[in-house]
ROPA-637067 format. One record per residue (C-alpha): z, y, x; residue in one letter. Coordinates in nm, 3 decimals, padded with zeros to 5 digits. Example, Ala and Ser with C-alpha at 12.3 -4.5 7.8 and 13.67 -1.06 7.14 Angstrom:
! ROPA-637067
[lumke [00.780 -00.450 01.230] "A"]
[lumke [00.714 -00.106 01.367] "S"]
END
This chain:
! ROPA-637067
[lumke [17.620 00.590 -03.065] "X"]
[lumke [17.779 00.681 -03.394] "X"]
[lumke [17.707 00.591 -03.753] "X"]
[lumke [17.772 00.758 -04.083] "X"]
[lumke [17.903 00.558 -04.379] "X"]
[lumke [17.669 00.621 -04.668] "X"]
[lumke [17.801 00.393 -04.940] "X"]
[lumke [18.128 00.220 -05.017] "X"]
[lumke [18.294 -00.035 -04.789] "X"]
[lumke [18.196 -00.345 -04.989] "X"]
[lumke [17.829 -00.254 -05.027] "X"]
[lumke [17.775 -00.064 -04.707] "X"]
[lumke [17.469 00.087 -04.552] "X"]
[lumke [17.504 00.243 -04.210] "X"]
[lumke [17.261 00.497 -04.069] "X"]
[lumke [17.298 00.570 -03.699] "X"]
[lumke [17.250 00.927 -03.591] "X"]
[lumke [17.201 01.071 -03.939] "X"]
[lumke [17.356 01.406 -04.017] "X"]
[lumke [17.470 01.322 -04.367] "X"]
[lumke [17.455 01.087 -04.663] "X"]
[lumke [17.330 01.298 -04.950] "X"]
[lumke [17.105 01.135 -05.209] "X"]
[lumke [16.733 01.187 -05.202] "X"]
[lumke [16.523 01.345 -05.471] "X"]
[lumke [16.368 01.163 -05.763] "X"]
[lumke [16.062 01.200 -05.980] "X"]
[lumke [15.740 01.257 -05.794] "X"]
[lumke [15.902 01.189 -05.458] "X"]
[lumke [15.921 00.817 -05.537] "X"]
[lumke [15.657 00.609 -05.354] "X"]
[lumke [15.350 00.510 -05.551] "X"]
[lumke [15.230 00.236 -05.317] "X"]
[lumke [15.343 -00.126 -05.329] "X"]
[lumke [15.613 -00.139 -05.065] "X"]
[lumke [15.753 -00.482 -05.142] "X"]
[lumke [15.863 -00.643 -04.815] "X"]
[lumke [15.659 -00.916 -04.660] "X"]
[lumke [15.808 -01.263 -04.678] "X"]
[lumke [16.032 -01.317 -04.373] "X"]
[lumke [15.954 -01.598 -04.132] "X"]
[lumke [16.135 -01.925 -04.197] "X"]
[lumke [16.262 -01.950 -03.840] "X"]
[lumke [16.474 -02.226 -03.695] "X"]
[lumke [16.832 -02.120 -03.632] "X"]
[lumke [17.159 -02.231 -03.479] "X"]
[lumke [17.497 -02.169 -03.638] "X"]
[lumke [17.855 -02.145 -03.509] "X"]
[lumke [18.190 -02.081 -03.679] "X"]
[lumke [18.391 -01.832 -03.473] "X"]
[lumke [18.748 -01.708 -03.434] "X"]
[lumke [18.821 -01.386 -03.245] "X"]
[lumke [19.118 -01.263 -03.043] "X"]
[lumke [19.153 -00.983 -03.301] "X"]
[lumke [19.240 -01.223 -03.586] "X"]
[lumke [18.895 -01.233 -03.742] "X"]
[lumke [18.670 -01.525 -03.832] "X"]
[lumke [18.294 -01.524 -03.854] "X"]
[lumke [17.954 -01.687 -03.836] "X"]
[lumke [17.721 -01.658 -03.538] "X"]
[lumke [17.350 -01.721 -03.597] "X"]
[lumke [17.101 -01.736 -03.311] "X"]
[lumke [16.736 -01.764 -03.413] "X"]
[lumke [16.467 -01.919 -03.197] "X"]
[lumke [16.316 -01.578 -03.118] "X"]
[lumke [16.644 -01.480 -02.946] "X"]
[lumke [16.767 -01.242 -03.214] "X"]
[lumke [17.123 -01.305 -03.324] "X"]
[lumke [17.379 -01.199 -03.582] "X"]
[lumke [17.758 -01.223 -03.579] "X"]
[lumke [17.897 -01.166 -03.930] "X"]
[lumke [18.273 -01.121 -03.896] "X"]
[lumke [18.555 -01.081 -04.147] "X"]
[lumke [18.824 -00.817 -04.183] "X"]
[lumke [19.135 -00.853 -03.965] "X"]
[lumke [19.359 -01.113 -04.127] "X"]
[lumke [19.129 -01.160 -04.429] "X"]
[lumke [18.885 -01.449 -04.384] "X"]
[lumke [18.737 -01.398 -04.732] "X"]
[lumke [18.602 -01.044 -04.686] "X"]
[lumke [18.321 -00.933 -04.459] "X"]
[lumke [18.435 -00.673 -04.206] "X"]
[lumke [18.108 -00.602 -04.023] "X"]
[lumke [17.829 -00.752 -03.819] "X"]
[lumke [17.690 -00.746 -03.466] "X"]
[lumke [17.316 -00.765 -03.402] "X"]
[lumke [17.119 -00.797 -03.081] "X"]
[lumke [16.888 -01.004 -02.865] "X"]
[lumke [17.025 -01.281 -02.644] "X"]
[lumke [16.908 -01.417 -02.312] "X"]
[lumke [16.979 -01.778 -02.225] "X"]
[lumke [17.117 -02.029 -02.200] "X"]
[lumke [17.074 -01.945 -01.832] "X"]
[lumke [17.202 -02.134 -01.528] "X"]
[lumke [17.550 -02.262 -01.604] "X"]
[lumke [17.493 -02.233 -01.977] "X"]
[lumke [17.551 -01.857 -01.998] "X"]
[lumke [17.422 -01.657 -02.296] "X"]
[lumke [17.420 -01.278 -02.270] "X"]
[lumke [17.312 -00.973 -02.466] "X"]
[lumke [17.298 -00.619 -02.329] "X"]
[lumke [17.159 -00.448 -02.641] "X"]
[lumke [17.403 -00.553 -02.914] "X"]
[lumke [17.519 -00.306 -03.179] "X"]
[lumke [17.842 -00.357 -03.374] "X"]
[lumke [17.806 -00.224 -03.730] "X"]
[lumke [18.169 -00.208 -03.843] "X"]
[lumke [18.220 -00.218 -04.219] "X"]
[lumke [18.584 -00.108 -04.217] "X"]
[lumke [18.534 00.220 -04.033] "X"]
[lumke [18.171 00.287 -04.121] "X"]
[lumke [18.088 00.338 -03.753] "X"]
[lumke [17.869 00.159 -03.505] "X"]
[lumke [17.899 00.103 -03.131] "X"]
[lumke [17.700 -00.046 -02.848] "X"]
[lumke [17.850 -00.363 -02.707] "X"]
[lumke [17.769 -00.626 -02.445] "X"]
[lumke [17.797 -01.002 -02.501] "X"]
[lumke [17.893 -01.242 -02.224] "X"]
[lumke [17.934 -01.607 -02.328] "X"]
[lumke [17.895 -01.967 -02.224] "X"]
[lumke [17.758 -02.268 -02.410] "X"]
[lumke [17.933 -02.602 -02.347] "X"]
[lumke [17.686 -02.874 -02.253] "X"]
[lumke [17.851 -03.155 -02.452] "X"]
[lumke [18.011 -02.991 -02.757] "X"]
[lumke [17.777 -02.688 -02.781] "X"]
[lumke [18.086 -02.470 -02.829] "X"]
[lumke [17.999 -02.103 -02.775] "X"]
[lumke [18.281 -01.894 -02.625] "X"]
[lumke [18.271 -01.544 -02.486] "X"]
[lumke [18.366 -01.178 -02.485] "X"]
[lumke [18.236 -00.847 -02.617] "X"]
[lumke [18.274 -00.536 -02.404] "X"]
[lumke [18.263 -00.179 -02.539] "X"]
[lumke [18.271 00.168 -02.385] "X"]
[lumke [18.612 00.206 -02.550] "X"]
[lumke [18.795 -00.081 -02.386] "X"]
[lumke [19.053 -00.103 -02.664] "X"]
[lumke [18.774 -00.249 -02.881] "X"]
[lumke [18.701 -00.537 -02.643] "X"]
[lumke [18.763 -00.886 -02.782] "X"]
[lumke [18.703 -01.249 -02.702] "X"]
[lumke [18.598 -01.534 -02.930] "X"]
[lumke [18.577 -01.911 -02.947] "X"]
[lumke [18.344 -02.099 -03.175] "X"]
[lumke [18.245 -02.447 -03.287] "X"]
[lumke [17.886 -02.552 -03.335] "X"]
[lumke [17.791 -02.639 -03.693] "X"]
[lumke [17.517 -02.904 -03.704] "X"]
[lumke [17.247 -02.859 -03.964] "X"]
[lumke [17.366 -02.993 -04.297] "X"]
[lumke [17.189 -03.277 -04.468] "X"]
[lumke [17.263 -03.108 -04.801] "X"]
[lumke [16.964 -02.913 -04.925] "X"]
[lumke [17.034 -02.578 -05.089] "X"]
[lumke [16.714 -02.495 -05.275] "X"]
[lumke [16.593 -02.152 -05.379] "X"]
[lumke [16.645 -02.274 -05.735] "X"]
[lumke [17.017 -02.317 -05.663] "X"]
[lumke [17.029 -01.979 -05.492] "X"]
[lumke [16.861 -01.809 -05.788] "X"]
[lumke [17.062 -01.598 -06.028] "X"]
[lumke [17.249 -01.268 -06.065] "X"]
[lumke [17.504 -01.145 -05.809] "X"]
[lumke [17.766 -00.870 -05.816] "X"]
[lumke [17.938 -00.718 -05.513] "X"]
[lumke [18.317 -00.738 -05.486] "X"]
[lumke [18.354 -00.368 -05.561] "X"]
[lumke [18.113 -00.382 -05.853] "X"]
[lumke [17.890 -00.113 -05.702] "X"]
[lumke [17.588 -00.333 -05.637] "X"]
[lumke [17.399 -00.584 -05.849] "X"]
[lumke [17.113 -00.803 -05.737] "X"]
[lumke [16.904 -01.085 -05.874] "X"]
[lumke [16.720 -01.359 -05.686] "X"]
[lumke [16.446 -01.561 -05.855] "X"]
[lumke [16.367 -01.927 -05.792] "X"]
[lumke [16.076 -01.803 -05.577] "X"]
[lumke [16.317 -01.610 -05.352] "X"]
[lumke [16.222 -01.264 -05.481] "X"]
[lumke [16.517 -01.025 -05.473] "X"]
[lumke [16.578 -00.702 -05.665] "X"]
[lumke [16.893 -00.496 -05.648] "X"]
[lumke [17.053 -00.166 -05.737] "X"]
[lumke [17.356 00.037 -05.638] "X"]
[lumke [17.543 00.236 -05.901] "X"]
[lumke [17.445 00.547 -05.702] "X"]
[lumke [17.093 00.499 -05.837] "X"]
[lumke [16.947 00.351 -05.518] "X"]
[lumke [16.724 00.047 -05.580] "X"]
[lumke [16.584 -00.205 -05.337] "X"]
[lumke [16.351 -00.503 -05.338] "X"]
[lumke [16.347 -00.803 -05.111] "X"]
[lumke [16.262 -01.163 -05.038] "X"]
[lumke [16.462 -01.455 -04.899] "X"]
[lumke [16.334 -01.761 -04.716] "X"]
[lumke [16.543 -02.060 -04.603] "X"]
[lumke [16.546 -02.118 -04.228] "X"]
[lumke [16.413 -02.453 -04.115] "X"]
[lumke [16.735 -02.579 -03.952] "X"]
[lumke [16.995 -02.460 -04.201] "X"]
[lumke [16.955 -02.455 -04.575] "X"]
[lumke [17.251 -02.219 -04.621] "X"]
[lumke [17.112 -01.966 -04.370] "X"]
[lumke [16.833 -01.747 -04.503] "X"]
[lumke [16.586 -01.500 -04.358] "X"]
[lumke [16.596 -01.173 -04.556] "X"]
[lumke [16.357 -00.879 -04.597] "X"]
[lumke [16.471 -00.567 -04.787] "X"]
[lumke [16.290 -00.242 -04.868] "X"]
[lumke [16.466 00.059 -05.020] "X"]
[lumke [16.277 00.223 -05.304] "X"]
[lumke [16.321 00.595 -05.232] "X"]
[lumke [16.459 00.821 -05.504] "X"]
[lumke [16.838 00.831 -05.465] "X"]
[lumke [16.832 00.610 -05.156] "X"]
[lumke [16.955 00.796 -04.849] "X"]
[lumke [16.750 00.546 -04.650] "X"]
[lumke [16.426 00.653 -04.822] "X"]
[lumke [16.182 00.363 -04.810] "X"]
[lumke [16.321 00.199 -04.498] "X"]
[lumke [16.225 -00.166 -04.447] "X"]
[lumke [16.492 -00.397 -04.304] "X"]
[lumke [16.497 -00.761 -04.196] "X"]
[lumke [16.785 -00.993 -04.117] "X"]
[lumke [16.976 -01.299 -04.231] "X"]
[lumke [17.207 -01.412 -04.508] "X"]
[lumke [17.451 -01.700 -04.545] "X"]
[lumke [17.502 -01.870 -04.880] "X"]
[lumke [17.842 -02.025 -04.952] "X"]
[lumke [17.765 -02.303 -05.198] "X"]
[lumke [18.132 -02.350 -05.292] "X"]
[lumke [18.204 -01.984 -05.368] "X"]
[lumke [17.845 -01.916 -05.481] "X"]
[lumke [17.856 -01.613 -05.254] "X"]
[lumke [17.587 -01.444 -05.049] "X"]
[lumke [17.673 -01.245 -04.733] "X"]
[lumke [17.388 -01.061 -04.561] "X"]
[lumke [17.303 -00.825 -04.278] "X"]
[lumke [16.966 -00.660 -04.217] "X"]
[lumke [16.842 -00.382 -03.988] "X"]
[lumke [16.526 -00.176 -03.951] "X"]
[lumke [16.306 -00.206 -03.642] "X"]
[lumke [16.467 00.083 -03.445] "X"]
[lumke [16.809 -00.045 -03.562] "X"]
[lumke [16.912 00.300 -03.682] "X"]
[lumke [16.971 00.176 -04.038] "X"]
[lumke [17.157 -00.139 -04.142] "X"]
[lumke [17.273 -00.290 -04.468] "X"]
[lumke [17.563 -00.531 -04.509] "X"]
[lumke [17.661 -00.681 -04.839] "X"]
[lumke [17.876 -00.955 -04.986] "X"]
[lumke [17.802 -01.053 -05.345] "X"]
[lumke [17.894 -01.343 -05.568] "X"]
[lumke [17.750 -01.502 -05.878] "X"]
[lumke [17.959 -01.419 -06.184] "X"]
[lumke [18.174 -01.701 -06.322] "X"]
[lumke [18.006 -01.892 -06.602] "X"]
END
């Protein structure tokens, strides 16, 4: 399964199986109905901090419905998002094993995606999650170790999250209101709307819903759902969302401007 990189590496959308990334038409082709995304469910979640055998770090989030996200950094650069893996897990099974046979790795650096299989174990006492990812191309295989991050007692409210954000490359701007309503735009002329909802276990982990607004958006009016992590120290939001068939994904990393 291959993907095509449609925007720039720091504000990336990936569309699997698409022939190209040309912009769509404008004017009357824009939707006239209200296609604002529905508010995402405020699901409970579990969070781990991971280190991979390929010199990456990352965050693993497993929601109570079994969906999971592994946001990982670039090789050797723990400050910059390098991609994300999404799938559905099974477990913990007998012996504490957690597996996923339908994971997709959306790699930000190459703009490509690949099917991968997760095999991992959850330690009974420490809740450490350690495992491996296997790919068709074995040179992509890697292992990881991770430490469980208990839910923080510090409450990050939507009021604290609210404000303007700019991506590292300056090609995307977004604003979040104190009600969790999101609006954003790429310099390519593609706009999107969205909503964020804190999960019930972690105040820094958010459920996200995003809908592209047609016009210059290669993705048309695709609706995506996923998660985001808010770094209160850096005032930075990293997010990953996919559509239901998982043929389109968005990854972004944006920070509030210095005041």
